[in-house]
C-alpha positions in Angstrom: -46.9 -7.0 -14.1 -45.9 -9.2 -10.8 -42.2 -9.7 -10.1 -41.4 -12.9 -8.9 -40.8 -13.9 -5.7 -37.5 -15.3 -5.9 -36.6 -12.8 -8.0 -37.6 -10.1 -5.6 -35.4 -12.0 -2.6 -31.8 -11.6 -5.1 -32.6 -8.2 -5.7 -32.9 -7.3 -1.9 -30.1 -9.2 -1.2 -27.8 -7.5 -3.4 -25.4 -4.6 -3.3 -28.4 -1.8 -2.4 -27.8 2.3 -4.2 -27.2 5.0 -2.2 -28.4 7.8 -3.5 -27.2 11.5 -2.5 -28.8 14.6 -3.3 -27.8 16.7 -6.7 -27.8 12.9 -8.9 -25.0 11.2 -7.4 -25.7 7.6 -6.1 -23.5 4.9 -4.6 -23.7 0.9 -4.3 -23.3 -0.4 -0.9 -22.3 -4.0 -0.3 -23.4 -5.1 2.9 -20.6 -7.6 3.3 -17.7 -5.1 1.8 -19.2 -2.5 4.4 -19.0 -4.9 7.6 -15.7 -5.8 6.6 -14.3 -1.9 5.9 -15.9 -1.1 9.6 -14.2 -4.1 10.9 -10.9 -3.4 9.6 -10.9 0.3 10.9 -11.7 -0.7 14.0 -9.3 -3.6 14.0 -6.6 -0.8 12.5 -7.4 2.0 15.5 -7.2 -1.4 18.2 -3.6 -2.0 16.5 -2.8 2.1 17.1 -3.5 1.7 20.7 -2.1 -1.6 21.1 1.1 -0.7 19.6 1.4 3.4 20.9 1.8 1.7 24.1 4.3 -1.4 23.4 7.9 -0.7 24.3 10.1 -0.7 27.3 8.3 1.3 29.2 4.5 0.0 28.9 1.6 1.6 28.9 -1.9 0.2 29.8 -4.5 1.1 26.5 -6.5 2.9 28.4 -4.1 4.9 29.5 -2.9 5.7 25.9 -6.8 6.8 25.2 -6.6 9.3 27.9 -3.3 10.3 27.1 -4.4 10.9 23.4 -7.8 12.6 24.8 -5.5 14.9 26.6 -5.5 13.9 30.2 -2.3 11.8 30.6 0.6 12.5 32.8 3.5 14.5 31.5 5.5 11.6 31.0 2.8 9.5 28.9 2.2 12.2 27.1 5.8 12.9 26.2 5.8 9.2 25.3 2.8 8.8 23.7 2.8 12.4 21.5 6.2 13.1 20.7 7.7 8.9 20.7 5.2 6.3 19.6 2.1 8.2 17.8 4.6 9.3 14.7 5.8 5.6 14.1 2.3 4.3 14.0 0.8 6.9 12.3 3.6 6.5 9.5 2.4 2.4 9.7 -1.2 3.2 9.2 -0.5 5.8 6.7 2.5 3.6 4.9 0.5 0.7 5.1 -3.0 2.3 3.7 -1.1 3.3 0.3 0.8 0.1 -0.1 -2.9 -1.3 0.3 -4.6 1.1 -2.2 -1.8 1.4 -4.6 -1.5 -2.8 -5.1 -5.7 -2.6 -5.7 -5.0 -0.3 -8.6 -1.9 -2.1 -10.3 -3.5 -5.3 -9.8 -7.0 -4.3 -11.0 -5.0 -2.2 -14.0 -2.9 -5.3 -14.8 -6.0 -7.8 -14.2 -3.2 -9.8 -12.7 -3.5 -10.8 -9.1 1.0 -10.4 -9.2 0.4 -7.2 -10.8 1.8 -5.5 -8.0 4.2 -2.4 -6.9 6.7 -5.3 -5.0 7.0 -6.8 -8.8 6.8 -4.4 -11.3 10.0 -2.8 -9.5 8.4 0.8 -8.8 9.7 0.2 -5.3 13.5 -1.2 -6.5 13.2 2.4 -8.5 12.5 4.0 -5.6 15.8 2.4 -3.9 18.2 3.5 -6.3 16.9 7.2 -6.1 17.4 6.6 -2.5 20.6 5.1 -2.9 22.3 7.6 -5.7 21.5 10.5 -3.0 23.0 8.7 -0.2 26.0 7.3 -1.9 26.7 10.1 -4.5 25.6 13.0 -3.3 25.7 12.6 0.7 22.6 14.1 1.1 20.2 14.5 4.2 17.2 12.1 5.2 14.9 15.3 3.0 17.0 14.6 0.4 16.8 10.7 0.4 13.0 11.2 0.5 13.2 13.7 -2.8 15.7 11.0 -4.6 13.0 8.0 -3.4 10.1 10.3 -5.0 12.0 10.9 -7.9 13.2 7.4 -8.7 10.1 5.8 -8.0 8.2 8.1 -10.8 10.8 7.6 -13.6 11.0 4.0 -13.2 7.2 3.7 -12.8 6.6 5.8 -16.1 9.3 4.0 -17.9 7.8 0.3 -17.1 4.5 2.0 -18.5 6.2 3.6 -21.8 8.0 0.2 -22.6 4.5 -1.9 -21.8 2.8 0.2 -23.8 1.5 -0.9 -27.2 -1.3 0.2 -28.3 -2.8 0.1 -24.8 -1.6 -1.6 -21.8 -2.0 -5.1 -21.4 -1.5 -7.0 -17.9 0.5 -9.6 -18.6 2.5 -8.0 -20.8 3.0 -4.8 -17.9 4.1 -7.7 -15.4 6.6 -9.3 -17.4 8.2 -5.2 -18.1 8.2 -4.8 -14.7 9.4 -8.0 -13.6 12.8 -7.1 -16.0 12.9 -3.6 -15.0 12.7 -4.9 -11.9 16.0 -7.2 -12.2 18.0 -4.2 -14.0 17.1 -2.2 -11.0 18.3 -4.6 -8.2 21.7 -4.6 -10.6 22.0 -1.1 -10.1 21.3 -1.3 -6.4 24.1 -3.9 -6.1 26.7 -1.7 -8.2 26.1 0.8 -5.9 27.0 0.0 -2.9 30.1 -1.9 -4.0 30.8 1.6 -4.6 29.5 3.0 -1.8 32.6 3.4 1.8 31.7 1.3 4.5 29.5 4.6 6.2 27.2 5.0 3.4 27.0 1.3 2.7 25.5 0.9 6.2 22.8 3.8 6.4 22.0 2.3 2.9 21.3 -1.3 4.2 19.3 0.2 6.8 17.0 1.9 4.1 16.8 -0.5 2.3 15.7 -3.3 4.8 12.4 -0.9 5.5 11.7 0.1 9.1 9.5 2.7 11.1 12.3 3.4 13.9 12.7 6.4 15.0 10.0 7.7 12.9 8.9 11.4 13.6 6.4 14.2 13.0 8.8 14.7 10.0 8.1 12.0 8.1 4.3 12.2 9.5 3.0 15.7 7.5 4.7 14.8 3.7 2.9 11.2 4.2 -0.1 12.7 5.5 -0.6 15.7 2.2 0.2 13.1 -0.1 -2.5 10.4 1.0 -5.5 13.2 1.5 -4.5 14.1 -2.0 -4.0 10.7 -3.9 -7.1 8.8 -2.1 -9.7 11.0 -3.1 -8.0 11.0 -6.8 -8.2 7.2 -6.9 -11.5 6.7 -5.1 -13.3 9.2 -7.5 -11.6 6.5 -10.5 -13.5 3.8 -8.8 -16.3 3.5 -10.7 -14.2 3.9 -14.2 -12.0 1.2 -12.4 -14.3 -1.5 -12.3 -15.8 -1.0 -16.0 -11.9 -1.6 -17.1 -11.8 -5.1 -15.4 -13.9 -5.9 -18.1 -12.0 -5.4 -20.8 -10.9 -1.9 -23.1 -13.6 -2.6 -25.6 -16.6 -2.6 -23.0 -15.2 0.2 -20.4 -14.8 2.5 -23.9 -18.5 1.1 -25.0 -19.9 2.3 -21.5 -17.7 6.0 -21.7 -14.8 5.7 -20.0 -11.3 7.3 -21.4 -9.5 4.1 -20.7 -6.1 5.7 -21.5 -6.6 8.6 -19.9 -8.0 7.2 -16.7 -5.5 4.4 -17.0 -2.4 6.7 -16.6 -3.7 8.9 -13.7 -4.5 6.0 -11.9 -0.5 3.9 -12.6 0.5 7.8 -11.9 -1.6 7.8 -9.1 -0.5 4.3 -7.7 3.4 5.2 -8.3 2.6 8.2 -6.3 1.1 6.5 -3.4 4.3 3.5 -3.6 7.3 6.2 -3.3 5.8 8.1 -0.9 5.5 5.2 1.3 8.9 3.9 0.6 10.0 7.7 1.2 8.8 7.6 4.5 9.5 4.2 5.5 11.9 2.3 3.1 11.0 -0.6 0.9 8.1 -2.6 2.6 7.8 -5.8 0.5 4.8 -7.7 0.2 2.1 -5.4 1.8 0.9 -4.1 -1.3 0.4 -7.5 -3.0 -1.5 -9.4 0.0 -3.5 -6.6 1.1 -6.0 -6.4 -2.1 -5.9 -10.5 -2.7 -7.0 -10.7 1.5 -9.6 -7.9 1.3 -10.9 -9.1 -1.6 -10.9 -12.4 -0.2 -12.7 -11.5 2.8 -15.6 -9.3 1.2 -16.2 -11.7 -1.9 -16.4 -8.7 -3.9 -15.6 -9.0 -7.6 -14.2 -5.4 -7.9 -11.3 -3.4 -7.0 -11.9 -2.9 -3.4 -9.9 0.2 -3.0 -10.5 1.3 0.6 -10.9 -2.3 2.2 -7.3 -2.7 0.6 -6.0 0.1 1.9 -7.5 -0.6 5.8 -6.3 -3.9 5.4 -2.8 -2.7 4.4 -2.6 -0.5 7.3 -3.8 -3.6 9.5 -1.2 -6.2 8.1 1.7 -2.9 8.1 0.8 -2.9 11.7 0.4 -6.1 13.2 3.9 -6.6 11.4 5.4 -3.7 13.3 4.0 -5.4 16.8 5.4 -8.3 15.3 9.2 -7.0 15.0 8.5 -5.6 18.4 7.2 -8.4 20.8 7.6 -11.8 18.6 11.5 -12.0 18.6 11.8 -11.5 22.3 14.6 -8.5 23.2 15.9 -8.5 19.6 13.2 -6.2 17.2 13.7 -6.6 14.1 12.9 -4.1 11.4 9.2 -4.4 10.1 10.8 -4.9 6.2 12.2 -8.3 7.6 9.0 -9.1 8.7 7.1 -8.5 5.8 9.3 -10.1 3.9 9.2 -13.6 5.7 5.3 -13.5 5.7 5.2 -12.3 2.1 7.5 -15.0 0.7 5.0 -17.3 2.5 2.1 -15.8 0.8 3.6 -15.2 -2.6 4.2 -19.1 -2.7 0.6 -19.9 -1.6 -0.4 -17.3 -4.4 2.0 -19.1 -7.4 0.1 -22.4 -6.3 -3.3 -21.0 -6.1 -3.1 -19.6 -9.5 -1.0 -22.4 -11.1 -4.1 -25.1 -10.1 -6.4 -22.4 -11.6 -4.6 -22.3 -14.6 -4.4 -18.7 -14.9 -0.3 -19.0 -14.9 
């Protein structure tokens, strides 16, 4: 039977299957692939620019030469010891937040289903402040406290939102309630802190990349190396779950097991990012939505969301260093300013569409 010309053209224009020996196949969308490559190039370019940015300016060509091992001793110290760790933390934190935001927005099937609004970041903040104010811990202990606090908050939200499964709006509502309670705990802890401890706590709560060194890079890199493949490996199941639990069950997806696995991975990504740089707001909310609008893809877009998160955070870091003259702002302030405007726009858009 002859296939109509229009149908053949339509099939050629759609996603192309990529078959790998062993029976594994992937579906590649040309636009999504092009957007991903452009975001990766933008992230690398921003990394080079950021490494060269500072009181001692270094040209991009010299930065590249230094990274390749052909720089002067002065450039080698500035690039590899002082600035490269900060840029790597920005890249990894942004990618972690972008991917975790895509996970939670897809699981909840709600564009507001972000770790920022679900309380996980506030859980990390409570854990970090308890270590700072109550136990007088150092940087390593604060990072561990942020991890534990975020994980406890995330699992508590999951348990409270569970009722014969997870409903997206119920998850968001429980998360907003948990956020309000955790903010109250944060304020109480600050009132009980001594001046030095309160100052240290406020610096951490702002979210900053200043002073980051290789001690923050390696744990975050290990977390990303473990969690990124885990989340990406569940991408097909996640796309099926977006059609509804019943449809996913019919297609052979273990819905609750997959949802719990993805939520734990997303919580760990969020808390690892918070442990490395403090609570960076709105990147997890905005990155998946912006990536989806660029790719025009109905799926979760996990990898493009991660790349978009890295680009957004590095752009914000550049703005925090250069856009306000001699005054350098913490990167969390910049993401909060930009993210607040984005959140208002998103709320207006969703209300006009009748979804909220």
